[in-house]
C-alpha positions, 0 to 999 in steps of 0.5 A: 959241471966242470970248473971251466963251465962254471967260470964261463957262466959267471963271465956271461952272467957278468956280461948280461948284467953289464949290458943291462946296466948300459941299456938302463943308462940309455945306451944302445945295446944290440943283443943280436950282435952280442949273441950272434955267435952263441949256440941256441942254448947259450943265447937263450940263457944269456937273454934270460939273464939280460932281461932279468937284470934289465927288469930288476934295474928298471924296477929299482929306478921306479922305486927311487 
């Protein structure tokens, strides 16, 4: 994997976390608008990370 590809994945992972945090704070997040220009693999990967972070944040909130 090229360095540029790794950096791109890190950026998308950061965005997935950021949008999950926004959603968990009660802000409306439109994942369809966010992923609208992504190819199928990119969209699948992004949504998987987004849902992972969202579930993690929700579980954290339940244990507080």
